[in-house]
N, C-alpha and C positions, 0 to 999 in steps of 0.2 A: 238528692245533688251531690253529695259526698260521695255516693253509688259510682254516681256516671264519671266524676274527675278518679277516681281512685283507677275505675275501667278503662278509662281513656289514658292513664297515664303509664298502665300495664303494658296497651297498646303501642304505646310509645315507645318504649322500652323494647318491646318484644320488634318491632321493626325497625328499630336501631342494630340490634343485634343480628337481624336478618341480613339489614345493609351491610353492616361490616361482616359478617360471614360470604358474603360475595363476592365483596371487594377481595378479603383475602384469598381468596378462591381463584380469583382473574390476576392477582399478583402471583398466585403460585403456579397458572398457567403461562403466566406469561415470562415468569422466571423459567420455566422448564422448554419452555419455545428458543427463546436465547440461550440458552447452555446445549439445546438441541442441535439451533444452528451454528454455533463455535464451534459443537465435536463434529458436527459436517465438515465445514469448512479445512478445519483441523485432520480430519482424515483423510479429505481427499487429495490434500497435497502432500502430505507428509512421506510418501515413498519419492517423492522430486527431490525434497530439499538433500543436498550432499552434506559431508564434512567439509570444514573449512580449511582442514591442513590434507586437503585430498583432491589433486586435479580431476573434473569428473572425467570420465569417460563418455564421451556424447557425439552423435554424428556432428557433421557442420551445422556450425549457427552464426545466423547474423550478426549478433550483436549483445553487447553484453549489457544490460539494463542497468543503471547504476539510479537508484530511485533518492529524491533530495528528504533532506527532512531540516531544514532550519539552517541562519547564519546567526551569529553572536551579533552583538551590537554593532561591534567594530568591524564589521561584514566580513569577518571569515567563518571556515566552518565549525560549525559545532563536533565536540568530539564525535558525537556518533554518524554525525555525517564525514569528517575525516575514515572512521574506521571502514565505511561501507566505499569511501573512493579510494581508499588503499587498497581493500580486496579486488574491487573490480580490475586497478591497474594492476594487480598481478596476475591474476586471471588474463586479462588482454596480453601481458608480458609473456606470459605462458603459452599465447597460445589460442588459447579456448575459443577465444571470438576475436575477427579482422577490427571491427569498430568497436567503438563506447557509444551507445546512449544515453547522456545523462538528462531527467526529467526531473525539475520541479517548479516551482514559482517565479516568475518572472511578470507577475501583473501590474507593479508600479515600478515605475523609474528606480525611484529609490531603495527599491526590495528586488535583489538579482540573484537567486540560487545560484542559474545555472552556469551562468558567464565565469562565478566562481569557481563552482565544480570545474568548468572546463580550463580554468585557470592552473587550477590545483594539479589536473591532469596531465599538462602540458609543462609544469614545474619538472612531474616526476618524468618524464623524456615520451609523452604519448604526442604521437604528431599531431598538428592541429586539426590536419584532413582527415584522419581517422576520429575524429569526437564529434557527436552531432548534439546538437542542443535542442531540448523540448521544451521552450519556454513556456509553456501553457500546461504542465503537467500538475494541475492543482489537488488532484486526488490521485488516490493509486489506481480507481478505476479509468480516469479519466488516461493518467499517463499507460495503460495498460489499451485502451481504444485505441489513441493516437500514435502508438507504435505501431501498432495495425493498419491503420486507415492511414495516418500522414507519411510515416516512417516505412510501411512495406513489410514490417518484419513478419516474421513466419517462424522462424525459431529463435529463441533468446535464454540468454542465462539473466537471472534478477537476481540482484546482489542487495541485501539490507538486513537490518536487525532478522534473527531466526524469528521473535516473537510476531514480526509483521510479512516474515516468508509467504506462510500461509494463505495469508487473502490475495496476498499480492501473486501467487500461483494459481489459485483459485479463479480469481479476475482473468488472470488472460488465459486460462483454459475455458474457461466460460464463454471467452470471446474469441475460441477457434485459434489460438494460439497455442504451438510448442514451447515449454519453458519450462525449467530448470529452476531451481534455487542454490545461490551458494551464500549462506549466513556473513555478517561480515565480523570482526571479531567479537569471541563469547565475551563479556564482561556486563558487569551489571552497575547501569547509569544511575543518577540518582532522580529519582518520579519515577520509578518503573512500575511500581503496584501501579499508578495510578493510567500510566499507560495500557498495560495490561486490561484494565478494568475497560477503557476505553477502546480497546481492541477488539474487545467482545460484541460490543455494541454495534462497532465499523462491521466487524464481518456479519452481521446479521443483516444490516442495512445493504451492505454489498451481495447479498443473498438476491435481497431484491430489484439491486440495479442490474444483477444480470440476467435477471431475470424478464426485465422487460425493456434493457440494454437503452436505455434515452444517448442520446447523442453528447458529447464535452459542449461545455460553452463556448471553444472554439475548435476547428478543424482546419480549413486551410488546406492551400495545393500540396500533393505531392511532394515530399524528400527523400527518393528510397534510399535506405543507409548504405544501401552497396555504392553510393557516391560518395561525392567528396565534403566532409563535415561543416567546412566553411563555407557551403548555401548555409547554411543556419546563426553565421553571424549576425550580428546585428551590430 
């Protein structure tokens, strides 16, 4: 009986070691896949990002697409969002594109990124009719999809922070858009390490989204960005 128990204990330990080795191997494979996806997204988009202090030499573009990234509790844009808006406005004022398309979260009455973004641009002198609002830009993928299908964008300059530009440009190109990127002011924001880690996961998620191309939560009637931005007012 003692021999049997000892033999059984050895089998359990051996089985546990095999299971642990298998889990570690799967974890290593998963990590390699994540890193490979991250590298692929960055490599495919890096050449389309321009320095923030140079006006990009591009063919005629339909709009400058500014991606939202949150409001402070008092309703004002976060510093990250202000930096995106400032760069987008500067590009508009230098003649890079005739329209702004601001895309963000307006899924609740009490939370409205896009109207605040539009007001910020108007305060800087951009005419209201030149600013289109995408009220359902709940994710980078959805913003690019809706830019194509709702706002009939074909060519755009995308403005966001550099770490985020790679994925935005990847999504846009996979959806058939001609897109280029200009990063917002290059500073180190609080919590950036956490965002960098999350971005690795998001890049891999968007590879799958772009592969299967599901429709966004909302689409709606076409509002071509070549027209009057006030049509997007609510």
